[in-house]
C-alpha positions in Angstrom: -37.8 6.0 -33.8 -34.4 6.1 -32.2 -34.3 7.3 -28.6 -31.6 10.0 -29.5 -34.1 11.6 -31.9 -37.1 11.3 -29.2 -34.9 13.0 -26.4 -34.1 15.7 -28.8 -37.6 16.4 -29.7 -38.8 16.1 -26.2 -36.0 18.6 -25.2 -37.4 21.3 -27.7 -40.8 20.6 -26.8 -40.4 21.2 -23.4 -38.3 24.2 -23.6 -40.9 25.8 -25.9 -43.5 25.3 -23.0 -41.8 25.9 -20.0 -43.9 28.9 -19.0 -47.1 26.7 -20.1 -46.3 24.1 -17.5 -45.3 26.8 -14.8 -48.9 27.8 -14.8 -50.6 24.5 -14.9 -52.7 23.7 -11.9 -51.3 20.7 -9.8 -53.9 17.7 -9.4 -54.9 16.8 -5.8 -54.1 13.1 -6.5 -50.2 14.2 -7.6 -50.2 15.7 -4.0 -51.2 12.5 -2.5 -48.6 10.2 -4.3 -45.8 12.8 -3.1 -47.0 12.8 0.5 -47.0 8.8 0.4 -43.5 8.4 -0.7 -42.2 11.3 1.5 -43.8 9.3 4.4 -41.9 6.1 3.4 -39.0 7.9 2.9 -39.0 9.4 6.4 -39.6 6.2 7.8 -36.8 4.6 6.1 -34.8 7.3 7.6 -33.3 8.6 4.3 -32.4 11.8 3.1 -30.9 12.3 -0.5 -33.6 12.2 -3.2 -33.0 12.5 -6.9 -35.9 13.4 -8.9 -35.7 12.4 -12.6 -37.5 14.4 -15.2 -38.1 16.9 -12.9 -39.8 19.4 -15.1 -40.6 23.0 -13.2 -39.6 21.5 -9.8 -43.0 21.3 -8.2 -42.4 18.0 -6.9 -38.5 18.9 -5.9 -39.6 21.7 -3.8 -42.4 19.8 -2.1 -39.9 17.3 -1.0 -37.1 19.9 -0.4 -39.8 21.8 2.0 -40.2 18.3 3.8 -36.4 18.5 4.7 -34.9 16.2 2.2 -31.7 16.9 0.3 -33.0 16.9 -3.1 -31.4 17.1 -6.6 -33.4 17.5 -9.7 -32.3 16.5 -13.5 -34.4 17.2 -16.7 -33.2 17.4 -20.3 -34.9 20.8 -20.5 -32.7 23.7 -19.9 -35.6 26.2 -19.4 -37.1 23.6 -17.0 -34.0 23.3 -15.0 -34.1 26.9 -14.8 -37.3 27.0 -13.5 -36.3 24.5 -10.6 -33.2 26.6 -9.8 -35.5 29.7 -9.6 -37.3 27.7 -7.1 -34.1 27.4 -4.7 -33.4 23.7 -6.0 -30.1 22.1 -6.8 -31.1 21.3 -10.5 -28.9 20.0 -13.6 -29.6 19.4 -17.2 -29.1 15.6 -17.2 -30.2 12.3 -19.5 -31.4 10.2 -16.6 -30.5 7.4 -19.1 -26.8 8.7 -18.3 -26.9 9.8 -14.8 -23.6 11.5 -13.8 -23.7 10.4 -10.2 -21.7 7.9 -8.2 -23.3 4.5 -7.5 -25.2 4.5 -4.6 -25.6 8.2 -4.4 -29.2 8.6 -3.3 -31.6 7.0 -0.8 -34.3 7.6 -2.9 -35.6 8.6 -6.8 -38.7 10.1 -7.8 -39.8 9.7 -11.0 -43.7 11.1 -12.0 -44.5 11.0 -15.9 -41.0 10.9 -17.2 -40.3 7.3 -17.9 -43.3 7.2 -20.3 -41.3 8.8 -22.6 -38.5 6.3 -22.9 -39.1 3.5 -25.9 -39.6 0.0 -24.7 -36.5 -1.1 -26.2 -34.4 1.4 -24.2 -36.3 1.0 -20.8 -34.1 -1.4 -19.5 -30.8 0.8 -19.8 -32.8 3.5 -17.8 -33.6 1.4 -15.2 -30.1 0.1 -15.1 -29.1 3.9 -14.2 -31.7 4.2 -11.6 -30.8 1.0 -10.0 -27.1 1.9 -10.0 -27.6 5.4 -8.4 -29.9 4.1 -5.5 -28.1 2.9 -2.2 -28.8 -0.7 -1.2 -32.2 -0.9 0.2 -33.3 2.8 -1.5 -36.7 3.4 -2.4 -38.0 4.2 -5.9 -41.2 6.1 -7.0 -41.9 5.2 -10.6 -45.5 7.1 -11.5 -46.9 6.5 -15.2 -49.9 7.1 -17.1 -50.9 3.8 -18.9 -53.5 1.4 -19.2 -52.9 -0.1 -22.7 -49.5 -1.3 -24.2 -48.8 1.3 -26.9 -45.5 3.5 -28.1 -45.1 6.2 -30.7 -45.4 9.6 -31.4 -48.8 11.1 -30.1 -50.4 12.6 -33.3 -52.5 14.8 -31.6 -50.1 16.3 -29.2 -50.3 20.0 -28.9 -46.8 20.4 -28.2 -44.2 20.7 -31.2 -42.3 18.7 -32.1 -45.1 16.4 -31.0 -43.7 14.1 -28.1 -43.2 10.4 -28.2 -45.1 8.3 -25.7 -44.4 4.5 -24.1 -47.7 3.2 -22.5 -48.1 0.1 -20.7 -50.7 -1.9 -18.9 -50.8 -2.4 -14.9 -49.6 -6.1 -15.6 -46.7 -5.1 -17.9 -45.2 -2.4 -15.6 -45.6 -4.5 -12.5 -44.1 -7.4 -14.1 -40.8 -5.2 -15.6 -40.7 -3.3 -12.1 -40.5 -6.7 -10.2 -37.9 -8.2 -12.5 -35.1 -5.8 -10.8 -36.8 -4.4 -8.0 -39.2 -5.3 -4.7 -42.6 -4.3 -5.2 -43.9 -2.3 -2.2 -46.8 -0.9 -3.5 -48.9 -0.5 -6.6 -52.2 1.7 -7.0 -54.1 2.3 -10.1 -55.6 5.5 -10.4 -58.7 5.4 -12.9 -58.5 7.9 -16.3 -58.4 11.6 -15.7 -58.8 14.3 -18.3 -56.1 12.1 -20.3 -58.2 9.1 -20.5 -55.4 7.2 -19.2 -54.8 5.3 -15.9 -52.5 6.4 -13.8 -50.1 3.6 -12.3 -47.9 4.6 -9.0 -45.4 2.1 -7.9 -43.2 2.4 -4.9 -40.4 -0.1 -5.4 -37.1 -0.7 -3.1 -33.8 -1.8 -4.7 -33.0 -5.3 -3.3 
């Protein structure tokens, strides 16, 4: 499936479900992932954070409340509106074509958004993330996986049904290590999705 078509379907799907996502409970383990990354950012003396695939802004608000200068981007205008309602600087933007200067951010946070990127297009997206990170900047890459597969999920309750590109822990770590220094990688056991969750903390070389 062509990436432009994937993005168009994702935009429509998430626009339609913005209110549903706003009401979703936030899992405790997600809070722990954010907290650990916030600790690393503070320890590095960093302040400028970009959240990609920011959704309705729960992570962005968390980081902003801890004193970071947060910018959120998402394909969905409805979700960007939810971020702005939480007082966040949020913009409708494709994270494969980031409209920021080189080295504009000290850290990038992406939880369960890169899993929508076809494998053939992932390198270009990672190029953009690397580009907007300052040298030595930190990148959190969180992603459901546990198997290598990609395609539109036939049982998805969203319409249009969403495209997912999943990877094993070994695959995601290998891809990450090709361009970033891997500082930490955690694998969480399957939750209600039946999938593992991989949380990587990376640093731009």
